[in-house]
C-alpha distance (Angstrom), angle and dihedral (degrees) to the residues before:
residue distance angle dihedral
M1 . . .
L2 3.79 . .
L3 3.77 118.6 .
R4 3.88 85.6 -127.3
E5 3.71 90.0 70.9
V6 3.87 92.9 55.0
V7 3.81 90.3 46.3
T8 3.77 91.7 51.6
A9 3.73 90.9 50.3
S10 3.75 91.3 48.4
E11 3.67 90.1 52.2
Q12 3.83 93.3 50.7
V13 3.83 89.0 48.7
A14 3.77 89.6 51.9
A15 3.79 92.2 48.3
T16 3.74 98.1 59.4
S17 3.73 134.7 60.3
K18 3.78 95.0 -163.5
R19 3.79 112.1 105.8
L20 3.79 96.0 -152.4
A21 3.84 91.5 52.3
K22 3.83 89.1 52.6
I23 3.62 92.6 49.1
E24 3.75 93.4 48.8
T25 3.82 95.7 50.0
L26 3.82 90.3 46.8
A27 3.83 94.6 46.7
E28 3.92 91.0 50.3
L29 3.67 91.7 53.6
I30 3.89 98.8 40.3
G31 3.89 88.3 50.7
R32 3.75 88.7 62.3
L33 3.69 98.3 51.9
D34 3.81 118.8 109.5
A35 3.79 119.1 -123.9
E36 3.79 94.3 -99.9
E37 3.87 89.9 46.7
V38 3.72 98.3 54.7
E39 3.87 101.8 84.9
V40 3.91 91.0 43.7
G41 3.77 94.8 45.5
V42 3.77 96.0 46.1
G43 3.85 90.5 45.3
F44 3.90 91.5 52.4
L45 3.74 93.0 48.4
T46 3.88 92.3 49.6
G47 3.88 88.1 45.2
V48 3.82 95.4 -115.9
L49 3.77 122.2 127.4
R50 3.86 113.8 -137.1
Q51 3.88 87.5 -140.2
G52 3.86 93.8 51.7
T53 3.81 115.0 -147.8
I54 3.89 109.2 12.2
G55 3.81 98.0 -174.9
V56 3.90 96.3 -109.8
G57 3.83 114.2 125.0
Y58 3.82 136.9 178.9
S59 3.81 97.4 -83.0
T60 3.80 88.3 57.8
L61 3.76 96.4 49.4
R62 3.74 95.1 48.6
R63 3.73 89.4 85.3
L64 3.83 115.6 54.3
P65 3.90 131.8 164.7
E66 3.72 120.6 -109.5
P67 3.98 110.7 -74.7
T68 3.71 120.1 -116.7
A69 3.68 123.1 -116.8
E70 3.64 99.0 -133.7
A71 3.87 124.6 61.7
T72 3.78 108.8 -129.5
L73 3.96 100.6 140.4
T74 3.90 112.7 114.8
L75 3.67 125.3 -150.6
L76 3.84 93.7 -113.1
E77 3.84 93.9 47.0
T78 3.79 89.6 53.6
D79 3.80 91.1 50.2
R80 3.85 91.0 50.1
F81 3.76 91.1 50.0
L82 3.88 88.8 51.7
T83 3.74 91.7 48.1
A84 3.78 90.6 52.9
L85 3.74 89.8 49.0
G86 3.79 92.8 53.4
A87 3.84 90.8 45.2
A88 3.86 94.7 54.7
G89 3.89 109.8 107.9
G90 3.64 142.3 139.8
P91 3.85 130.0 42.1
G92 3.71 108.1 -9.1
S93 3.76 96.6 18.9
Q94 3.86 94.7 124.6
T95 3.70 90.6 54.1
E96 3.89 91.7 47.2
R97 3.74 92.6 47.6
R98 3.77 88.4 52.9
R99 3.65 93.6 52.9
L100 3.72 94.9 45.8
L101 3.96 90.6 47.5
D102 3.82 90.0 47.0
D103 3.81 90.7 50.6
L104 3.84 93.1 47.4
M105 3.81 97.7 44.2
G106 3.77 91.4 42.1
R107 3.74 91.3 61.4
G108 3.85 91.2 48.1
T109 3.78 130.7 92.4
K110 3.84 119.7 -125.6
P111 3.73 94.2 -95.7
E112 3.88 90.7 45.5
Q113 3.71 89.7 51.1
Q114 3.81 92.4 52.1
F115 3.76 91.0 45.5
L116 3.88 92.3 52.5
V117 3.79 94.5 45.5
R118 3.87 91.0 55.6
L119 3.74 90.7 42.2
I120 3.88 94.6 52.1
L121 3.82 88.8 45.4
G122 3.77 93.5 49.8
D123 3.73 91.8 -121.3
L124 3.79 101.4 115.4
R125 3.91 99.4 136.8
Q126 3.81 104.9 176.0
G127 3.91 103.8 136.2
A128 3.83 92.8 -105.6
S129 3.70 95.8 131.3
E130 3.79 122.2 175.8
G131 3.75 91.9 -99.5
V132 3.85 93.2 52.4
M133 3.96 88.4 46.7
V134 3.77 92.0 52.3
E135 3.77 91.8 52.6
A136 3.84 91.0 47.3
I137 3.84 93.5 48.5
A138 3.71 92.1 47.6
R139 3.85 90.2 51.1
A140 3.83 92.0 49.1
A141 3.76 90.9 47.0
E142 3.74 93.7 43.4
V143 3.87 94.2 -129.0
P144 3.75 130.0 121.9
A145 3.77 113.6 -81.9
T146 3.92 89.9 -133.4
L147 3.79 91.1 56.7
L148 3.91 91.0 50.1
R149 3.83 93.7 44.6
R150 3.87 90.8 52.0
A151 3.77 89.9 50.3
V152 3.82 92.1 51.3
L153 3.83 90.4 48.0
L154 3.81 91.2 52.3
R155 3.78 98.7 39.3
G156 3.79 93.9 38.7
D157 3.83 94.0 -146.9
L158 3.83 119.5 90.6
R159 3.84 94.1 -170.0
A160 3.83 91.6 57.9
V161 3.71 94.8 45.3
A162 3.80 92.4 47.6
R163 3.77 85.9 56.6
V164 3.77 92.5 53.9
G165 3.74 96.3 45.6
L166 3.87 92.4 47.7
T167 3.87 97.3 42.5
E168 3.81 106.1 27.8
G169 3.88 104.8 24.6
R170 3.73 139.2 -145.7
G171 3.82 96.9 -34.8
A172 3.75 91.8 60.6
L173 3.71 93.7 48.3
E174 3.74 91.4 52.0
E175 3.73 90.0 55.8
I176 3.80 91.9 59.4
G177 3.71 109.4 104.7
L178 3.83 142.8 148.6
E179 3.82 107.5 -53.7
V180 3.72 117.6 -161.0
L181 3.93 111.7 -121.5
R182 3.75 88.9 24.3
P183 3.71 113.8 93.5
V184 3.75 128.2 -129.1
L185 3.80 130.5 -155.1
P186 3.71 112.6 -89.4
M187 3.80 125.3 -116.7
L188 3.74 111.1 -108.7
A189 3.79 134.4 -151.2
R190 3.77 137.8 -129.2
T191 3.78 123.3 -133.1
A192 3.82 123.0 -108.4
E193 3.81 123.4 -162.5
S194 3.83 92.4 -134.4
V195 3.74 146.2 -7.4
A196 3.71 91.4 -104.3
R197 3.80 91.5 52.3
A198 3.72 92.4 48.4
L199 3.83 91.8 53.9
E200 3.83 88.5 54.0
S201 3.93 84.7 66.9
I202 3.79 99.6 35.4
R203 3.85 124.7 31.7
P204 2.82 131.8 -176.5
A205 3.79 92.3 24.8
A206 3.78 144.0 158.9
I207 3.77 116.4 -107.0
E208 3.77 122.7 -156.6
W209 3.81 140.3 171.9
K210 3.76 113.3 -90.3
V211 3.83 99.0 -137.1
D212 3.72 113.8 -152.7
G213 3.85 95.8 -136.0
A214 3.76 140.0 100.2
R215 3.80 121.0 -61.6
I216 3.80 115.6 -119.9
Q217 3.87 138.2 174.2
A218 3.82 114.8 -149.9
H219 3.80 122.9 -157.2
R220 3.79 130.2 -174.1
R221 3.62 130.8 -178.6
G222 3.79 116.3 173.0
G223 3.78 106.0 -43.3
E224 3.84 94.4 -26.3
V225 3.81 118.3 100.9
R226 3.69 131.7 -171.5
I227 3.73 128.9 -172.5
F228 3.89 122.6 -162.3
T229 3.66 137.3 -172.3
R230 3.82 124.7 -128.4
N231 3.87 85.4 -98.3
L232 3.85 90.1 55.7
A233 3.82 93.6 -107.8
D234 3.85 113.7 149.1
I235 3.93 110.1 -125.2
T236 3.78 96.5 161.9
G237 3.87 89.3 130.8
R238 3.70 94.0 51.6
I239 3.79 102.1 61.9
P240 3.85 109.0 36.8
E241 3.89 90.1 165.9
V242 3.80 92.3 64.1
V243 4.00 88.6 44.6
A244 3.88 86.8 55.6
S245 3.73 90.1 50.1
M246 3.80 93.7 53.4
Q247 3.96 90.2 45.7
N248 3.78 91.2 55.5
L249 3.98 92.3 57.0
E250 3.78 110.5 105.3
V251 3.91 94.6 -126.6
E252 3.74 138.8 109.9
S253 3.76 95.7 -143.7
I254 3.77 133.7 1.8
V255 3.78 143.5 161.3
L256 3.77 119.0 -157.8
D257 3.87 135.6 -176.3
G258 3.64 120.9 -146.9
E259 3.75 156.1 112.6
V260 3.86 134.5 -92.3
I261 3.65 120.8 -149.0
A262 3.77 138.4 175.2
L263 3.81 112.2 -117.6
Q264 3.82 131.0 -161.3
S265 3.72 120.8 -129.9
R266 3.87 95.5 -87.3
G267 3.82 91.4 50.6
R268 3.84 96.5 -99.0
P269 3.82 115.7 133.5
H270 3.83 121.8 -105.0
P271 3.76 116.9 -123.1
F272 3.74 109.9 -72.2
Q273 3.73 94.3 -110.7
V274 3.85 89.3 59.8
T275 3.69 91.7 55.2
M276 3.82 92.5 45.4
S277 3.86 91.7 47.1
R278 3.72 89.3 56.0
F279 3.86 93.3 40.3
G280 3.74 90.5 54.4
S281 3.82 97.9 42.8
K282 3.80 119.0 108.9
Q283 3.81 96.7 179.3
N284 3.83 117.2 111.7
P285 3.85 97.7 -31.1
A286 3.92 93.0 -169.1
N287 3.86 88.5 59.0
M288 3.75 93.6 41.6
A289 3.87 90.8 49.6
R290 3.85 87.8 56.3
E291 3.89 95.7 41.6
L292 3.78 98.7 42.7
P293 3.83 111.6 7.5
L294 3.73 122.0 -161.9
T295 3.83 118.5 -136.3
A296 3.83 120.9 -147.6
F297 3.75 120.7 -137.5
F298 3.73 111.9 -173.2
F299 3.91 124.6 -161.3
D300 3.85 105.3 171.6
C301 3.80 142.2 39.7
L302 3.78 114.9 -151.9
H303 3.77 101.6 173.4
L304 3.73 134.0 10.9
N305 3.90 131.8 -175.0
G306 3.78 94.2 -21.8
K307 3.77 98.7 -41.3
D308 3.89 123.0 109.2
L309 3.83 111.2 -134.0
I310 3.86 102.6 -178.7
D311 3.86 93.3 101.8
L312 3.76 93.1 52.1
P313 3.90 121.9 100.1
G314 3.81 113.5 -93.6
A315 3.85 92.4 -109.4
E316 3.75 92.2 56.9
R317 3.86 92.7 47.9
A318 3.77 88.4 49.7
T319 3.84 90.0 54.4
F320 3.80 91.9 54.5
L321 3.81 88.3 49.0
E322 3.73 93.4 52.1
R323 3.79 94.5 48.6
T324 3.86 93.2 49.0
V325 3.74 106.8 32.5
P326 3.80 123.6 59.4
A327 3.96 117.2 -122.7
S328 3.80 90.0 -113.0
L329 3.82 87.7 69.3
R330 3.67 100.1 40.4
V331 3.77 132.3 85.9
P332 3.89 111.6 -108.1
R333 3.83 107.3 -101.5
E334 3.79 140.7 -178.8
I335 3.76 136.1 175.8
V336 3.83 111.8 -122.0
D337 3.83 132.2 -175.1
E338 3.72 102.1 178.4
A339 3.80 138.6 41.4
G340 3.74 100.1 -113.2
A341 3.80 94.1 62.2
A342 3.80 90.4 42.9
E343 3.82 94.8 50.6
S344 3.94 89.8 47.8
F345 3.91 88.7 52.3
F346 3.91 88.3 47.8
K347 3.80 91.8 51.0
R348 3.86 91.9 50.9
A349 3.75 92.1 50.2
L350 3.73 91.5 51.8
E351 3.76 91.3 46.9
R352 3.81 88.2 55.3
G353 3.74 89.7 55.7
H354 3.71 100.3 -103.3
E355 3.81 122.2 137.9
G356 3.75 97.1 -120.6
V357 3.81 142.4 -72.1
M358 3.78 145.4 -62.2
I359 3.81 120.1 -131.9
K360 3.86 107.9 -157.0
S361 3.85 133.1 -171.4
L362 3.73 115.6 -120.6
V363 3.86 94.7 -144.3
V364 3.80 108.4 40.7
P365 3.83 119.5 103.5
Y366 3.81 120.0 -127.4
E367 3.69 104.7 -79.6
A368 3.84 101.7 -155.2
G369 3.84 112.1 -149.1
R370 3.70 95.2 2.9
R371 3.69 135.5 113.6
G372 3.76 96.2 -143.5
S373 3.79 132.1 171.2
G374 3.75 93.7 -110.2
W375 3.87 92.3 82.3
L376 3.68 122.3 52.2
K377 3.88 123.8 179.5
V378 3.92 119.5 -151.6
K379 3.85 120.4 -164.1
P380 3.89 125.3 176.2
V381 3.86 92.5 -130.7
H382 3.80 125.8 38.8
T383 3.69 114.9 -99.7
L384 3.81 131.5 174.1
D385 3.82 131.0 -170.8
L386 3.76 100.2 -134.1
V387 3.76 135.9 177.6
V388 3.81 122.2 -116.0
L389 3.89 104.7 -128.6
A390 3.76 96.8 175.6
A391 3.94 142.0 -14.8
E392 3.79 133.4 -145.7
W393 3.82 127.5 -134.0
G394 3.77 110.1 -107.2
S395 3.76 128.9 -124.5
G396 3.78 133.4 -146.7
R397 3.77 111.9 13.6
R398 3.76 88.7 -3.8
R399 3.80 95.9 58.4
G400 3.71 111.9 131.6
W401 3.76 93.0 29.9
L402 3.79 131.5 91.9
S403 3.74 102.8 -118.6
N404 3.84 123.1 152.2
L405 3.84 109.0 70.0
H406 3.74 127.4 -147.8
L407 3.73 107.4 -144.2
G408 3.74 131.0 -153.8
A409 3.73 141.2 -175.4
R410 3.89 122.5 -143.2
D411 3.84 117.3 -102.1
P412 3.73 108.2 -155.0
Q413 3.74 93.0 -166.7
T414 3.75 98.2 59.8
G415 3.86 101.7 22.8
G416 3.78 88.0 -123.1
F417 3.79 137.2 100.1
V418 3.81 132.9 -101.5
M419 3.82 117.1 -143.1
L420 3.62 118.1 -125.4
G421 3.72 107.7 173.9
K422 3.73 147.2 -56.3
T423 3.77 132.2 -96.2
F424 3.75 140.2 177.7
K425 3.85 96.3 177.1
G426 3.74 126.4 112.1
L427 3.82 93.6 31.4
T428 3.74 120.0 132.2
D429 3.85 123.6 -159.5
A430 3.85 88.7 -104.1
M431 3.85 90.5 52.7
L432 3.91 90.9 46.6
E433 3.66 91.0 51.8
W434 3.78 94.7 46.8
Q435 3.70 96.5 46.4
T436 3.71 94.5 47.7
T437 3.80 89.5 59.0
R438 3.76 90.4 43.2
F439 3.78 97.7 47.1
L440 3.71 95.7 50.3
E441 3.91 88.1 56.8
L442 3.83 85.2 55.5
E443 3.86 96.0 43.9
T444 3.88 116.0 131.1
H445 3.87 99.1 169.9
R446 3.78 145.9 -28.1
E447 3.76 134.5 -119.9
G448 3.75 110.1 -172.4
H449 3.83 108.6 -61.3
V450 3.81 92.6 -10.6
V451 3.79 121.9 95.2
Y452 3.77 116.4 -159.8
L453 3.74 120.8 -145.3
R454 3.78 142.0 -158.8
P455 3.69 103.4 -100.3
E456 3.91 98.9 -110.0
Q457 3.90 110.8 103.2
V458 3.80 113.7 90.9
A459 3.84 122.2 -156.8
E460 3.75 127.2 -166.7
V461 3.80 103.0 -133.0
A462 3.87 128.3 -167.8
F463 3.59 119.5 -154.0
D464 3.89 139.1 172.4
G465 3.76 98.7 -136.4
L466 3.58 148.1 -45.4
Q467 4.02 129.1 -93.8
L468 3.71 136.6 -170.2
S469 3.70 113.9 -92.7
S470 3.80 133.3 174.3
R471 3.85 87.5 -168.8
Y472 3.83 92.4 80.2
P473 3.81 129.2 52.7
G474 3.88 94.0 -121.3
G475 3.81 90.7 56.8
M476 3.87 90.1 -123.4
A477 3.84 135.8 91.3
L478 3.71 132.9 -165.0
R479 3.83 119.1 -110.5
F480 3.81 119.0 -135.7
A481 3.68 92.5 -16.6
R482 3.94 117.9 -171.9
V483 3.85 132.7 179.7
K484 3.71 110.8 -112.2
G485 3.87 92.8 -178.6
Y486 3.78 145.3 -53.4
R487 3.75 118.9 -85.7
E488 3.74 105.2 -138.4
D489 3.75 87.4 170.3
K490 3.72 93.6 62.2
S491 3.80 131.8 74.3
A492 3.82 124.1 -148.2
E493 3.73 89.0 -106.1
E494 3.81 88.5 65.3
A495 3.83 94.8 49.8
D496 3.83 114.6 115.0
T497 3.81 117.5 -87.6
I498 3.68 130.8 -120.2
D499 3.76 87.8 -114.9
S500 3.78 89.5 62.3
V501 3.74 91.1 48.0
R502 3.91 91.1 49.7
A503 3.91 91.9 49.4
I504 3.84 89.0 55.0
F505 3.86 90.3 48.0
E506 3.73 93.8 47.8
H507 3.85 95.4 47.5
N508 3.79 91.2 48.5
A509 3.76 89.8 50.1
R510 3.76 94.1 58.6
């Protein structure tokens, strides 16, 4: 298939706001992909390079050769160029990347060049969200979308599942299940304004501490243990103390969902940034485990001794967890049926230094990768996980640092982000230094003193409320926003949505 055909489909998808039209366009193109083209084509259409980061940034892409008039580049040729670009390293690598990039771009038409620039920079906003892609792939493969979606959630790789569906069919998709030592996307929670409001939706319910740590998924099969982040990165080597805890369990195989957190001597949590600093450190893990140990708090069991549990109700999964994992490694939990008991539990969690509680249904299955209605999080202060869209150079004592952040919520309808405001509050000198380096790596372009970024960095932002605003496209603005910290364990796809923000605004306006 020619790259031009993918570019044309991308332009058509971006030009319409109708979900069905997007699905039809994508399904028609996907259905024409050869087996070896599927993973490349689906990756391009979702704006994700199969090769990951390839070492080409905005400054390199500012100068491109003249485009060709005739479209001749094929999809697989383009993929091979991108692979070579990512593999270039060592002395002379910049020259080699320049040569390869000029060769690739010189064979592309103007629309193809524009498409590739946005693809390489991770800025291909065309409205082809994963939900739309799942529907399109299912239609092209002639399988139920629910089956394909489940396979994606369990395999964690849309491109690979698309190839299975399109080349092997329904039977092969049905065989995809939870595989111990291979991570699955975690179940996510929605936000509730209060414990009482949460219990209006879920009753009776389990109530648990909401530990302000880093999400992990712990796998063990025999003597082998693997620990993964919420983004499915393998961090087994970084947290030997958690590995040891898993090896002490009397099981043959198990998959657990939980959080790790750094605790002070009396059991109160360290500040979130302390936990994340240890969690992200790769320096001498054995020493770090002694100096600043992480404690695991598990709250769900997805597999036990050869049996998948994800389709069982929450209460049954909790029973397996309690029988297998000692209380010292479990999140404190109670069953509540009325607001008074839940409020009391909430108060005790806050007194212990935790950020709030989780209210969980006793009957829903584990919805991997989905933000279902079965889990609700309640915090005493509004916080949102927002994406940093741009940053402004500071002045005065912050001169030379990128300071004022432009913050946006995810828009699942368009695949883009809706700006909600700016803030420079809550930033320490250490954070300013770190984010300046980080943001320059994400830079796409500049306008005056504003540096625009690829939408990848997630920040946890506290705020006092929302107000009407004609200044921002969502019609709302954050009031007294301040940065609590950066969420290195979260991707932009896991940021809070504009719909969640609007729900908070509408509730508070009543």
